[in-house]
C-alpha positions in Angstrom: 25.6 16.0 55.6 24.9 18.1 52.5 27.4 20.8 51.7 26.1 23.8 49.8 27.9 27.1 48.8 26.9 30.0 50.9 24.7 32.6 49.3 25.9 36.2 48.7 25.5 38.5 51.7 22.1 39.9 51.8 20.5 37.4 49.5 16.8 37.2 50.4 15.5 34.0 51.9 12.1 32.5 51.8 10.5 31.0 55.0 12.3 27.9 56.2 11.0 24.6 55.0 10.5 22.3 52.1 7.8 22.4 49.5 6.9 19.1 47.7 5.9 19.9 44.2 4.1 17.3 42.0 2.1 16.9 38.8 -0.4 14.1 38.7 -3.1 12.5 36.6 -5.0 9.2 37.5 -2.3 8.2 40.0 -4.5 6.5 42.7 -2.3 3.3 42.5 0.9 5.2 43.5 0.2 8.6 45.0 -0.4 7.4 48.5 3.0 5.7 48.7 4.7 8.8 47.4 3.1 11.1 49.9 3.7 8.6 52.8 7.4 8.5 51.9 7.8 12.2 52.6 5.4 12.5 55.6 7.2 14.4 58.3 9.9 15.5 55.8 8.2 18.3 53.8 6.3 21.3 55.2 3.8 21.7 52.4 2.5 19.7 49.4 1.7 21.5 46.1 0.0 19.3 43.5 -1.1 20.2 40.0 -3.7 17.8 38.7 -4.0 17.6 34.9 -7.4 15.8 34.6 -7.7 12.9 37.0 -10.9 10.8 36.8 -10.0 8.4 39.7 -9.3 9.0 43.4 -6.1 10.9 42.9 -7.4 14.3 44.1 -9.1 12.7 47.1 -5.9 11.0 48.2 -3.9 14.2 47.7 -6.3 16.3 49.8 -6.5 13.7 52.5 -2.7 14.0 52.9 -3.0 17.7 53.4 -2.0 18.8 49.8 -3.2 21.9 48.1 -4.4 20.9 44.6 -4.7 23.1 41.6 -6.3 21.9 38.3 -4.6 22.6 35.0 -5.7 21.6 31.5 -3.1 19.3 30.0 -1.4 20.8 26.9 1.2 18.2 26.1 3.9 20.2 27.9 5.4 18.8 31.1 7.4 21.9 31.8 4.2 24.1 31.9 2.6 21.7 34.4 5.8 21.5 36.5 6.2 25.3 36.6 2.6 25.7 37.7 3.4 23.5 40.7 6.5 25.6 41.5 4.3 28.7 41.5 2.3 27.2 44.3 5.3 26.7 46.6 6.0 29.1 49.5 8.9 27.4 51.3 12.7 27.9 50.9 13.5 24.6 49.2 11.6 22.5 46.6 11.6 18.8 46.3 10.1 17.3 43.1 8.6 13.8 43.0 6.5 12.0 40.5 3.5 10.0 41.8 5.3 6.7 41.0 8.4 7.7 43.0 9.2 7.5 46.7 11.9 9.0 48.8 14.2 6.3 50.1 13.9 5.9 53.9 17.7 6.4 54.3 17.3 9.9 52.7 14.5 11.3 54.9 16.8 12.9 57.5 19.1 14.2 54.8 16.3 16.0 53.0 14.7 17.2 56.3 18.1 18.8 57.3 17.8 21.2 54.3 14.8 23.1 55.9 16.9 25.7 57.6 19.9 25.9 55.2 20.3 29.2 53.4 19.5 28.9 49.6 20.9 30.6 46.6 20.7 29.3 43.1 22.3 25.9 43.5 20.4 22.6 43.4 21.2 19.1 44.5 21.9 16.1 42.3 20.1 13.1 43.6 20.1 9.5 42.5 16.9 8.0 41.0 16.7 4.2 41.0 14.5 3.0 38.2 13.2 -0.4 39.1 13.4 -2.9 36.3 11.7 -6.2 35.6 13.2 -6.9 32.2 14.7 -10.0 34.0 13.0 -11.8 36.9 14.7 -11.1 40.2 16.7 -8.1 39.1 17.2 -4.6 40.5 17.4 -1.1 39.1 19.1 1.3 36.7 19.9 4.7 38.1 20.3 8.2 36.8 21.5 11.5 38.3 18.9 14.3 38.3 18.4 17.6 40.0 15.2 17.2 42.1 16.0 19.5 45.0 16.6 23.2 44.4 15.8 26.6 45.9 12.4 28.2 45.5 13.3 31.1 43.1 11.6 32.6 40.1 14.8 32.2 38.0 14.6 28.4 38.4 12.0 26.9 36.1 11.6 23.8 34.0 12.3 23.7 30.3 11.4 21.2 27.5 8.0 19.7 26.7 9.2 16.2 27.6 12.2 14.9 29.6 12.0 18.3 31.2 14.7 19.6 33.6 15.2 22.5 35.9 17.2 25.3 34.5 18.6 28.7 35.6 17.2 31.4 33.4 16.2 28.8 30.8 19.8 27.6 30.3 20.5 24.5 28.2 23.0 23.6 30.9 20.3 23.3 33.5 21.2 24.6 37.0 24.4 24.6 39.1 24.2 21.7 41.5 26.2 19.7 44.0 26.3 16.0 44.4 24.2 14.6 47.3 23.6 11.1 48.7 19.8 11.6 48.5 18.0 8.7 46.7 14.5 8.1 45.3 12.9 5.0 43.8 10.9 5.1 40.6 8.5 2.4 39.6 7.2 3.9 36.3 9.4 1.7 34.0 8.0 -1.6 35.2 6.5 -3.4 32.3 2.9 -3.5 33.7 3.0 0.2 34.4 4.3 1.1 31.0 1.6 -1.0 29.3 -1.2 0.4 31.4 -0.2 4.0 30.8 0.8 3.7 27.1 3.8 5.9 27.9 5.6 4.7 24.8 3.3 6.3 22.2 2.7 9.4 24.3 6.4 10.0 24.8 7.2 9.4 21.1 4.6 12.0 20.1 5.9 14.6 22.6 9.5 13.9 21.5 8.5 14.5 17.9 7.0 17.8 18.9 10.1 18.8 20.7 12.2 18.0 17.6 10.0 20.2 15.5 10.7 23.1 17.8 14.5 22.6 18.2 15.8 20.2 15.6 19.5 21.2 16.2 19.5 20.2 19.9 21.2 16.8 20.3 19.3 16.3 23.6 16.0 16.3 21.7 17.3 13.6 19.3 18.4 11.5 22.3 15.0 11.8 23.9 13.3 10.9 20.6 15.5 7.8 20.4 14.7 6.6 23.9 11.0 7.0 23.2 11.4 5.1 19.9 13.1 2.2 21.8 10.2 2.0 24.3 7.8 2.1 21.3 9.7 -0.8 19.8 10.9 1.1 16.7 14.7 0.3 16.7 15.4 1.6 13.2 13.9 5.0 14.2 16.1 5.0 17.3 19.3 4.2 15.4 18.7 7.1 13.0 17.9 9.5 15.8 21.0 8.5 17.8 23.2 8.9 14.8 21.8 12.4 14.4 22.5 13.1 18.1 26.1 11.9 17.5 26.5 14.2 14.5 25.1 17.3 16.2 27.0 16.7 19.4 30.3 16.8 17.5 32.4 15.3 20.3 31.4 17.5 23.1 31.1 16.0 26.6 27.5 16.1 27.9 26.0 13.9 30.5 23.5 12.2 28.2 25.9 11.5 25.3 27.7 8.4 26.7 24.3 6.9 27.6 23.0 7.7 24.1 26.0 6.2 22.4 25.8 3.1 24.6 22.2 2.7 23.5 23.3 3.1 19.9 25.9 0.4 20.3 23.4 -2.0 21.8 21.0 -1.4 18.9 23.7 -2.3 16.5 24.5 -5.3 18.6 20.9 -6.6 18.8 20.0 -9.5 16.6 23.6 -9.7 15.4 23.1 -6.5 13.3 26.7 -5.2 13.4 28.8 -6.3 16.4 31.9 -4.7 14.8 30.2 -1.3 14.8 28.9 -1.8 18.3 32.5 -2.5 19.4 33.8 0.7 17.7 31.1 2.8 19.4 31.8 1.3 22.8 35.5 2.0 22.5 34.6 5.6 21.5 32.6 6.0 24.7 35.4 4.7 26.8 37.9 7.2 25.4 35.8 9.9 27.1 34.3 8.1 30.1 36.7 5.3 30.9 34.8 4.1 34.0 31.3 3.8 32.4 30.0 0.3 33.2 27.5 0.3 30.4 30.2 0.9 27.8 32.5 -1.9 29.1 29.5 -4.3 29.2 28.5 -3.5 25.7 32.1 -3.8 24.5 32.2 -7.3 26.1 28.9 -8.3 24.4 30.2 -7.1 21.0 33.5 -9.0 21.4 31.6 -12.1 22.6 29.4 -11.9 19.5 32.6 -12.0 17.4 33.7 -15.1 19.5 36.6 -13.1 20.9 35.9 -14.6 24.3 39.1 -13.8 26.2 38.9 -10.1 25.2 35.2 -10.1 26.1 35.9 -11.4 29.6 38.5 -8.7 30.1 35.8 -6.1 29.2 33.3 -7.7 31.6 35.8 -7.6 34.4 36.4 -3.9 33.7 32.6 -3.4 33.9 32.6 -5.0 37.4 35.4 -2.7 38.5 33.4 0.2 37.2 31.0 -0.5 40.0 33.1 1.8 42.2 32.2 4.7 39.9 28.4 4.3 39.3 27.5 7.7 40.9 29.9 9.6 38.6 27.6 8.9 35.5 24.5 10.5 34.3 22.7 7.2 33.7 24.0 3.7 34.4 22.8 0.2 34.7 23.6 -0.6 38.3 23.0 -4.3 37.7 26.0 -4.6 35.3 28.7 -4.8 38.0 26.3 -6.6 40.4 25.5 -9.7 38.3 25.1 -9.0 34.5 28.9 -9.0 33.8 29.4 -12.1 35.9 26.6 -13.9 34.1 28.1 -13.0 30.7 31.6 -14.2 31.8 30.0 -17.5 32.7 28.3 -17.5 29.3 31.5 -17.1 27.4 33.1 -19.9 29.5 30.2 -22.2 28.7 30.7 -21.6 25.0 34.3 -22.8 25.4 33.3 -25.8 27.5 34.5 -24.4 30.8 31.5 -25.4 32.8 33.1 -25.7 36.2 34.5 -22.2 36.0 31.3 -20.9 34.5 29.4 -22.4 37.5 31.6 -20.4 39.9 30.8 -17.2 38.1 27.1 -17.9 38.2 27.3 -18.6 41.9 29.1 -15.4 42.5 26.3 -13.5 40.7 23.7 -15.2 42.7 25.2 -14.1 46.0 24.1 -10.6 45.1 20.9 -11.4 43.2 19.8 -14.8 44.5 16.6 -14.9 42.4 17.7 -13.4 39.1 16.3 -15.7 36.5 18.9 -15.8 33.6 21.7 -16.6 36.0 19.7 -19.5 37.6 18.8 -20.9 34.2 22.4 -20.7 33.0 23.5 -22.4 36.2 21.0 -25.2 35.6 22.5 -25.7 32.1 25.9 -25.9 33.5 24.9 -28.5 36.0 23.3 -30.5 33.2 26.4 -30.4 31.1 28.4 -31.5 34.1 26.2 -34.6 34.5 24.6 -33.3 37.8 21.1 -33.9 36.5 19.2 -34.0 39.8 20.6 -30.7 40.8 19.8 -29.2 37.4 16.2 -30.4 37.6 15.9 -29.0 41.1 17.2 -25.6 40.0 14.8 -25.5 37.0 11.9 -26.6 39.2 12.7 -23.8 41.7 12.8 -21.2 38.9 9.4 -22.3 37.8 8.0 -22.2 41.3 9.4 -18.7 41.9 8.6 -17.1 38.5 5.8 -19.2 36.9 6.4 -17.6 33.5 6.8 -18.9 29.9 10.6 -18.9 29.9 10.7 -20.9 33.2 8.1 -23.4 31.9 9.9 -23.9 28.6 13.3 -24.5 30.2 12.0 -27.0 32.7 9.9 -28.8 30.1 12.7 -29.0 27.6 15.0 -30.4 30.3 12.5 -33.2 31.0 12.2 -34.0 27.3 15.9 -34.1 26.8 16.2 -36.5 29.7 13.4 -38.7 28.1 11.1 -38.1 31.0 7.9 -37.8 28.9 5.5 -38.9 31.7 6.9 -36.2 34.0 6.7 -33.7 31.1 3.0 -34.4 30.6 2.4 -34.1 34.3 4.1 -30.7 34.3 1.9 -29.5 31.4 -1.2 -30.6 33.2 -0.2 -28.6 36.3 1.3 -25.5 34.6 -0.4 -24.8 31.2 -3.6 -23.0 32.4 -1.6 -20.4 34.3 0.4 -19.3 31.2 -0.4 -17.1 28.3 -2.5 -18.4 25.4 0.3 -18.9 22.9 2.3 -20.9 25.5 -0.8 -23.0 26.4 -1.3 -23.9 22.7 2.3 -25.0 22.4 2.2 -27.0 25.7 -1.0 -28.8 24.9 0.1 -29.5 21.4 3.4 -31.0 22.8 1.4 -33.1 25.3 -0.8 -34.4 22.5 2.2 -35.5 20.5 3.8 -37.1 23.5 0.6 -39.0 24.4 0.2 -40.2 20.8 3.8 -41.4 20.8 3.1 -43.3 24.0 0.1 -44.9 22.3 -2.4 -43.2 24.5 -4.9 -42.0 21.9 -7.6 -40.9 24.3 -5.2 -38.7 26.2 -3.9 -37.3 22.9 -7.5 -36.4 22.0 -8.0 -34.6 25.3 -4.9 -32.6 24.9 -5.9 -31.7 21.3 -9.3 -30.6 22.5 -7.6 -28.3 25.1 -5.3 -26.9 22.4 -8.1 -26.2 20.1 -10.1 -24.5 22.9 -7.4 -21.9 23.5 -8.8 -18.5 22.9 -7.0 -15.4 21.6 -4.8 -17.2 19.0 -5.7 -16.5 15.5 -5.4 -19.4 13.0 -4.4 -21.6 16.0 -5.3 -24.7 14.0 -2.6 -23.9 11.5 -0.2 -23.1 14.4 -1.0 -26.4 16.0 -0.7 -28.3 12.7 2.8 -26.9 12.3 3.7 -27.8 15.8 2.5 -31.4 15.4 4.3 -31.6 12.1 7.5 -30.7 14.0 6.9 -33.8 16.2 6.3 -35.8 13.0 3.1 -37.3 14.4 1.0 -38.6 11.5 -1.8 -40.0 13.6 -2.1 -36.7 15.5 -2.3 -34.7 12.2 -5.2 -37.0 11.2 -7.0 -36.2 14.5 -6.4 -32.5 14.0 -8.0 -32.7 10.5 -11.1 -34.4 12.0 -11.3 -31.8 14.7 -11.0 -29.0 12.2 -13.8 -30.5 10.0 -16.3 -30.4 12.9 
C-alpha cells in the first residue's frame, strides 16, 4: 500500500490512469523487455525518439506507443520534458529503455491509477545490475520516477536530470515507496557499446560551464570521469564538490565522499586520507554501508586488521538501513564485507576462520568469483589441495575468463603439475583474449622446453607468434620466456623472428 498526502479540496484531477514516459534512441536490444514489464500496468505509452536508426520505433509502435521525434540537443531534460508533454493521464511513470519494472511492483504501481494526485512524487528503488565481479548483484539508488502529471513538475539539468517542482534544486516533495525497477545500463558490455563514458563526461562539462557553483554538477562530473577512467580528474572534482557543499547534508554528498575516499585508497595512494574521509561521512550518516566498508579497506591497507574487521562488521549491520540512503552498494552487507573479513584473516594466517567467512558469503552469492578464488587459496594453505583444485576448476568452468584461467594455471604450476598445466592451456587458450593467449602459449612453450619436448615447444611458439592484435608481441613473448629463463626457447624465438 502506498500512502500519499491528500490534495487540497478542489484540486483539479486529470483522468485516472498512468502514463509511461520514455526517451529512446537505438534501443532495440532492450525496449521490448521494458515495455513488456509494464504491460497491463500503464494506460498509455508516450515515447520521444531522438534519432533511432534501428527497430526501436517499430518495437514501440507495435506495443501501442505514441512516438514523437525530437532532434537530440545534448540535453536530457529537454527530451524528458517533451515526453511529459505527451502524457494525458493522472500519474506518470518514467523508465529508461534499459530498465524494467520489477514483477513484485506491478500491482503497487497499478494501484495508483485512481489515487488523487497533488504535487507529491514517489521515491522508488533502482537496482543497477553490476558485473564488476562475476556472480555479483546490484548497487541501488533512490530516485523519483513516479509523480503527478502537472505542468509545474518538469525535469532540470542537461545530464543526471531529475524531476523538480517549479525548477527547484531540491527536486520535488516525495514519499518513500516499495516500488523497484532494474537497470542494466551499467553492465560493462552495454557501457562499451554505447560509449556512455565519453558522452557523459562531455555533457557534465557543459553543465559545469552553466552552473560552476553547484556541487551536484561537480559530483556528476566526477562520476563521469570515473567511468571514463580519469581518476585524477574525478578527485579534483570531488574535492571541489566537498568545498562548495560546506558541510550541508544532501543525498548525493555521502556517495560523493565515499567515491573520493575510494579514489584515495586505490593503488595505495593515501589510505590515511581515505580513512579520514570515511570517518567524516559516518559522523553525518552513521548507517551508510559504503562508508563503513571503505573505512575497513583503508584500515586494512594500513594493516590495522582488527579495526578493519570491526568496520566490516558494521557494514554488514548497515544492511538493515540500505533504503535510507541515496545510493548504496547493496552487495557490501551481502558478501563484500564478509569477503574482506576473510581476507584480513588470511593475511594473519587465520585460514580456518577465513574459510568460515567465505562460506558465509557464498550462502548469499554462491557464484561470486572473488570469494570462490579466496576460498580456494584458503583450502590450498590448509593442505586441502584436491578441494582447492576442484574449486578453481569449477570457477573456470563457470566463468571462463582470464582471472579464472590464471588462478587455475598458477595453482597447477605451484603444485608441479606441468603436464596438467599444458593440457589446460591446450583446452582453454583459444577462448580467451589475445594478450592472455600470448601469455599462455608462451608459458606452455617454456614448460615443453623444460620437459625436453622441443617439437611441442615449437608448436606452442608458433601459436604464440600467430596471436593477432598484440603489437610488438615478439618482444612481449621474449620477455615472458626470459622470465622462465629458458635459453633454448629464446634461441627458437630469434629463429622465428628472423623468418
